[in-house]
C-alpha positions in Angstrom: 40.7 14.7 20.4 44.4 15.0 20.4 45.3 13.7 24.1 49.0 14.5 23.6 50.8 16.5 26.7 53.9 17.7 25.0 54.6 20.8 22.7 57.2 21.9 20.2 60.1 21.6 22.7 62.8 19.2 21.1 62.3 15.7 21.5 64.7 14.1 24.5 64.7 10.3 24.2 63.8 8.7 27.5 62.8 5.5 29.2 59.1 6.2 28.2 59.6 7.5 24.7 63.0 6.1 23.6 64.9 6.7 20.2 64.5 3.2 18.8 63.4 1.4 15.9 59.8 2.1 16.3 60.5 5.8 16.7 62.4 5.8 13.8 60.0 4.0 11.9 57.3 6.6 12.9 59.6 9.6 12.1 60.1 8.0 8.4 56.6 6.9 7.7 55.5 10.2 8.6 58.0 12.1 6.8 58.2 10.0 3.8 57.2 6.6 3.0 58.9 4.4 5.8 62.5 3.1 6.6 64.2 0.4 5.4 66.5 -2.1 8.0 69.5 0.2 6.9 67.9 3.5 7.3 66.9 2.5 10.6 70.5 1.2 11.8 71.7 4.8 10.7 69.4 6.8 12.5 70.1 5.1 15.7 73.5 6.3 15.3 72.4 10.0 15.0 70.6 12.0 17.5 66.5 12.6 16.6 67.3 16.1 15.3 70.0 15.1 13.6 68.3 12.8 11.8 65.6 15.0 10.9 68.1 17.7 9.7 69.7 15.5 7.7 66.6 14.1 5.6 65.2 17.6 5.3 68.4 18.7 4.1 68.8 16.1 1.5 65.5 16.3 0.5 65.5 20.1 0.2 68.6 20.3 -2.0 68.6 16.7 -3.8 68.6 17.5 -7.6 65.7 17.0 -9.8 65.3 14.8 -12.7 66.2 16.4 -15.8 63.5 18.1 -17.7 62.3 16.3 -20.5 62.4 17.2 -24.2 58.7 18.0 -24.3 58.8 20.3 -21.1 57.8 23.1 -23.3 56.2 21.8 -26.4 52.7 22.6 -27.6 50.3 20.0 -28.7 51.8 20.4 -32.4 55.3 19.5 -31.2 53.7 16.6 -29.5 52.1 15.3 -32.9 55.2 16.3 -34.9 57.5 14.2 -32.7 54.8 11.2 -32.3 55.0 11.8 -28.9 51.5 10.7 -27.3 50.6 13.5 -24.8 48.6 11.3 -22.3 51.2 8.3 -22.1 53.8 10.9 -21.4 51.8 12.2 -18.4 51.5 8.8 -16.9 55.2 8.0 -17.7 56.4 11.1 -16.0 54.2 9.9 -13.0 55.5 6.4 -12.8 58.8 8.1 -12.3 57.5 10.4 -9.6 56.4 7.3 -7.8 59.6 5.7 -8.1 61.3 8.9 -6.5 59.0 8.2 -3.8 60.1 5.2 -3.0 63.8 5.7 -3.6 64.0 8.7 -1.5 60.4 9.9 -0.3 60.7 12.9 1.9 60.6 15.9 -0.9 57.7 13.5 -2.6 55.6 13.4 0.5 55.7 17.1 0.8 55.1 17.7 -2.8 52.1 15.4 -2.4 50.9 17.7 0.2 51.2 20.9 -2.1 49.8 18.9 -5.1 46.5 18.5 -2.5 46.9 22.0 -1.5 47.4 24.2 -5.0 45.0 21.6 -6.7 45.0 21.4 -10.6 43.6 18.5 -12.8 45.2 17.1 -15.5 41.9 17.0 -17.6 41.2 20.7 -17.4 44.3 21.3 -19.6 45.4 17.5 -21.0 48.5 18.7 -21.6 51.9 16.9 -20.1 54.1 20.0 -20.5 51.8 21.9 -18.1 51.7 18.9 -15.5 55.3 18.8 -15.7 55.4 22.6 -15.3 53.2 22.5 -12.5 55.1 19.7 -10.6 58.1 21.6 -11.0 57.1 24.6 -9.5 55.6 22.5 -6.4 59.0 20.7 -6.3 61.1 23.9 -6.5 59.4 25.7 -3.5 58.1 22.9 -1.5 60.8 23.9 1.2 61.4 27.3 0.4 59.4 30.8 0.7 55.7 30.5 0.9 54.9 33.9 -0.5 57.0 33.4 -3.7 55.7 29.7 -4.1 51.9 31.5 -4.1 53.1 34.0 -6.8 54.7 31.4 -8.8 51.7 28.8 -8.6 49.2 31.6 -9.5 50.8 31.9 -13.0 51.5 28.2 -14.1 49.4 27.1 -17.2 48.0 24.4 -15.3 46.5 26.7 -12.6 45.6 29.3 -15.4 43.3 27.0 -16.9 42.1 24.7 -14.3 40.9 28.2 -12.4 40.2 30.0 -15.6 42.8 32.7 -15.0 43.4 32.8 -18.8 39.9 34.1 -19.4 40.0 36.5 -16.8 40.6 39.8 -18.5 39.7 43.5 -17.9 36.4 43.2 -19.9 35.4 40.1 -18.2 36.8 39.5 -14.9 36.9 35.8 -13.5 36.4 35.4 -9.9 37.3 32.0 -9.6 40.9 32.1 -9.1 40.8 35.2 -6.5 38.5 33.1 -4.6 40.4 29.9 -4.5 43.6 32.2 -3.5 41.9 33.1 -0.4 39.5 30.3 0.6 41.6 27.5 -0.1 45.4 28.8 -0.6 46.2 31.3 2.1 43.4 32.0 4.4 41.0 29.3 4.7 36.8 29.6 4.1 35.4 33.0 5.5 38.3 33.8 6.9 40.0 37.3 6.7 38.5 38.6 3.3 34.9 40.0 1.9 33.1 39.1 -1.4 34.7 42.8 -2.2 37.9 41.6 -1.8 37.3 38.9 -3.9 36.1 41.0 -6.8 38.8 43.6 -6.6 41.5 40.9 -6.4 40.0 39.3 -9.6 40.9 42.7 -11.3 44.3 42.4 -9.9 44.8 39.1 -11.2 43.5 40.0 -15.0 46.6 39.9 -17.9 47.8 36.2 -18.1 45.7 35.9 -21.3 48.5 35.1 -23.9 47.8 32.2 -25.2 47.8 31.0 -29.0 48.3 27.5 -29.3 47.2 24.2 -27.3 49.7 23.4 -24.6 51.7 26.3 -25.4 53.0 28.8 -22.8 50.2 31.5 -21.6 52.4 35.2 -21.5 51.5 38.4 -20.0 49.3 40.4 -22.4 48.8 43.9 -21.1 45.7 44.1 -23.2 43.9 42.0 -20.8 45.3 43.6 -17.9 43.0 45.9 -15.7 45.4 49.0 -15.0 42.9 51.0 -12.7 43.1 51.1 -8.9 41.9 48.2 -6.8 41.0 48.5 -3.1 41.8 44.9 -1.0 41.7 44.6 2.2 41.3 48.5 2.9 44.7 48.9 0.6 44.2 51.0 -2.7 46.8 50.5 -5.6 46.9 49.5 -9.1 47.9 46.2 -8.1 49.0 43.0 -10.3 49.2 39.5 -9.5 52.5 40.1 -7.7 51.6 43.0 -5.5 48.1 41.5 -4.8 50.0 38.8 -3.3 52.1 41.1 -1.6 49.3 42.9 0.1 47.8 39.8 1.0 50.6 38.5 2.9 51.4 42.0 4.6 47.6 42.4 5.8 47.2 38.8 6.5 50.3 37.5 7.4 49.1 36.0 10.7 46.1 34.5 9.2 47.9 32.4 6.5 50.5 31.4 8.8 47.9 29.5 11.2 46.0 28.4 7.8 49.1 26.5 6.3 50.5 25.5 9.8 47.2 24.0 10.6 46.9 21.8 7.3 50.7 20.8 7.7 49.8 19.5 11.2 46.7 17.7 10.2 48.7 16.2 7.4 52.1 15.0 9.1 50.8 14.8 12.9 47.2 14.0 13.6 43.8 15.3 12.2 42.7 15.9 15.7 44.7 19.4 15.6 46.6 20.4 18.9 45.9 24.5 18.6 48.2 25.3 21.1 50.9 23.5 18.9 49.7 25.1 15.6 49.9 28.5 17.0 53.7 27.9 17.9 54.1 26.6 14.5 52.8 29.8 13.0 54.7 32.0 14.9 58.1 30.1 13.5 56.3 30.7 10.1 56.0 34.5 10.9 59.7 34.4 12.4 61.1 33.1 9.3 59.7 35.1 6.9 57.1 32.4 5.6 60.3 29.8 5.3 58.6 26.4 5.1 62.0 24.6 6.3 62.3 25.9 9.7 58.3 25.1 10.4 59.1 21.2 9.3 62.4 21.2 11.2 61.0 22.2 14.4 57.7 20.1 14.1 59.6 17.1 13.1 62.1 17.1 15.8 59.6 17.9 18.7 58.3 15.9 21.5 54.7 16.5 20.2 55.4 14.7 17.0 56.9 11.7 18.8 54.4 12.1 21.3 52.4 8.3 21.8 49.3 10.1 21.4 50.3 10.8 17.7 51.5 7.4 16.8 49.7 5.4 14.2 46.8 7.7 14.2 46.5 8.5 10.3 44.8 6.7 7.6 47.4 6.0 4.9 46.5 7.2 1.3 46.9 4.5 -1.6 50.1 6.0 -2.5 51.3 5.7 1.1 50.1 2.0 1.0 51.6 1.1 -2.0 55.4 2.9 -2.1 56.0 2.2 1.9 55.1 -1.6 1.3 57.8 -1.5 -1.3 60.6 0.5 0.5 60.3 -0.6 3.7 60.4 -4.5 2.6 63.1 -3.8 -0.4 60.6 -5.5 -2.7 61.9 -4.0 -5.7 61.2 -1.1 -7.6 58.0 0.6 -8.5 58.8 0.2 -12.2 58.9 -4.0 -11.3 55.3 -3.4 -10.5 53.4 -1.1 -12.7 50.3 -3.0 -13.6 49.8 -2.6 -9.6 51.2 0.9 -9.3 49.9 4.4 -11.0 46.4 2.6 -12.0 46.2 0.9 -8.8 46.4 3.6 -6.4 43.8 5.9 -9.0 41.6 2.8 -8.4 41.8 3.2 -4.7 41.0 6.7 -4.8 44.2 8.7 -5.4 44.8 9.6 -9.1 48.0 11.5 -9.2 47.0 14.6 -11.1 43.5 14.2 -10.6 42.7 15.1 -7.2 38.3 14.9 -6.9 37.9 18.9 -7.2 39.9 22.3 -6.1 39.4 21.3 -2.5 41.5 18.0 -2.9 41.4 14.7 -1.8 39.7 14.7 2.0 42.1 12.0 3.1 42.2 9.9 6.2 38.9 8.1 6.9 37.6 9.2 3.5 40.2 6.8 1.9 38.0 3.7 3.1 35.0 2.6 2.1 33.7 -1.2 1.4 34.8 -1.0 -1.9 38.2 0.6 -1.7 39.1 -1.7 1.3 38.7 -4.5 -0.7 40.9 -2.7 -3.3 43.5 -2.1 -1.0 43.5 -6.1 0.2 43.5 -7.0 -3.4 46.6 -4.4 -3.9 48.7 -6.2 -1.4 47.7 -9.5 -2.5 48.9 -8.6 -6.1 52.2 -7.2 -4.7 53.1 -9.8 -2.3 52.3 -12.5 -5.0 54.5 -10.6 -7.6 57.5 -10.1 -5.2 57.4 -13.9 -4.6 57.1 -15.1 -7.9 59.5 -12.3 -9.3 62.3 -14.1 -6.9 61.6 -16.2 -3.7 64.8 -15.1 -2.0 63.4 -11.7 -1.6 61.4 -12.6 1.3 63.6 -14.8 2.7 66.4 -12.3 2.6 64.0 -9.7 4.2 63.0 -12.0 7.1 66.6 -13.0 7.7 68.0 -9.5 8.0 64.8 -8.4 10.2 65.2 -11.6 12.7 69.2 -12.2 12.5 68.0 -15.1 10.7 65.9 -16.6 13.3 64.1 -20.4 13.0 61.2 -19.3 15.3 58.0 -18.6 13.6 56.8 -17.0 16.5 59.9 -14.1 16.3 59.4 -14.1 12.6 55.7 -13.3 12.7 56.1 -10.7 15.4 58.8 -9.3 13.6 57.2 -8.4 10.5 54.0 -7.6 11.8 55.7 -4.9 14.2 57.8 -3.8 11.2 54.8 -2.9 9.0 52.2 -1.9 12.1 52.7 1.2 13.7 51.7 0.4 16.9 51.8 -3.3 17.0 48.8 -5.4 17.9 46.0 -5.5 20.7 47.2 -8.6 22.2 49.0 -11.9 22.0 46.0 -13.3 20.5 46.7 -11.4 17.4 50.4 -12.3 17.4 49.4 -15.8 17.8 47.2 -15.8 14.8 49.7 -14.3 12.8 52.2 -17.0 13.9 49.5 -19.4 12.8 49.4 -18.3 9.3 53.3 -18.1 9.0 53.1 -21.8 10.0 50.9 -22.8 7.2 50.8 -26.0 6.5 53.9 -27.6 7.4 53.5 -29.9 10.2 54.3 -28.6 13.7 56.8 -31.4 14.7 59.3 -29.4 12.3 58.9 -26.3 14.4 59.1 -28.4 17.8 62.0 -29.8 16.8 63.7 -26.7 15.1 64.2 -28.1 11.7 62.0 -25.6 10.2 64.0 -22.6 8.9 64.0 -19.6 6.3 65.8 -22.1 4.1 62.9 -24.5 4.0 61.4 -25.0 0.7 58.0 -23.2 1.5 59.4 -20.3 3.8 59.2 -17.6 1.1 55.9 -18.7 0.3 54.9 -18.9 4.0 56.2 -15.3 4.2 53.8 -14.3 1.5 50.8 -15.6 3.2 51.6 -13.7 6.2 52.0 -10.3 4.4 48.6 -10.9 2.8 47.2 -11.5 6.2 48.9 -8.3 7.4 47.6 -6.0 4.9 44.0 -7.4 5.6 44.5 -5.9 9.2 43.0 -2.7 9.9 45.9 -1.7 12.0 47.9 -1.7 8.5 46.0 1.0 7.0 47.3 3.1 9.8 50.4 5.4 9.4 
């Protein structure tokens, strides 16, 4: 049950819900992967709406990584150039995760679309297809959703994953047509019939021009069913583009509601506030299915900042990893590759490989007895790796966070609150965190004020505290 009492009216800071470091961190955690101290300070010089607009515009207009030389290669070209296809896929994924750490907002949304328009790398095994698919996700993440649907429909990764390249007039394949309605636009059993699926599959024929492994899939007139089809009560010689036009014309309200509910559950709360979703859907319709206005209204709303919606989502493995590095300024993702791509895969989020066409379930499904301990191991490994690389990193982090305090109570509370969305339940928990930070240093050094962040063991003490925080249930929340 969602206990929020606010709607999509603009968030106006108040004594009860101030625009402070905690609110900024909430915004950055949800839009991206958390805020650094510098990002918090910048946001506090702006209004909430100005920060939201700036982050979205920067994300929507930021230049993408240059296309790799292998972007359009088929398998023979990979072989001729002695480039390993699988290694290339993994390395491109590393680059995506590094961008997530460096920037975050666009990458967080692209992950949403990756889990919406699902494909699996193993269905085609082509790094070039993987690149092309992610480029479509990135190109259209903030833009026109109808165009997005058209483009994703004919990406090779999707044509192979949902059998579109096998769909011909002689042998119609319903796989993509079914998921187009059920998972990508309308929702299960919502506004379509089995007959609509069958007729739509005929409209989707023709993308059969495939001649080489990992090569382009092109339009092939010989495979297209050029006879009339009847979908949603409308009849015409539809192809994939005109079919999607009819889908949006006849079922636009259902599409808007379905997509906005998924966006709400991903960015706000799994306990959906239907009244707020209805308002989002109307904004989506009013803006002719442009995604950016919906996001700008949502992230700048009182509802988004409502206390009932803070710290109620479970971090995905990628959120766990990237936010820890980004918020702390604990080095680049590439400094920690051994714990990165494969670490998130082991924790249940294998980039490019959602479990099935429905994607990752997310939230509480990220946690079970095995994956929880893997999360602990991950934080242990990262915490130790940062300390081992340079023990000044943690000292500088704590200095910036606490104005170079020498009080273990102040330092422990500041570090805990920086990484925990709603803080800890009570003073006893903060006292425990302080005791962890104090480690084996005799108490008299704290009582006399001799201990400080230049102390020989201080960096290791912060490492121990971070490992303690990483085991808190609250640390798993976003």
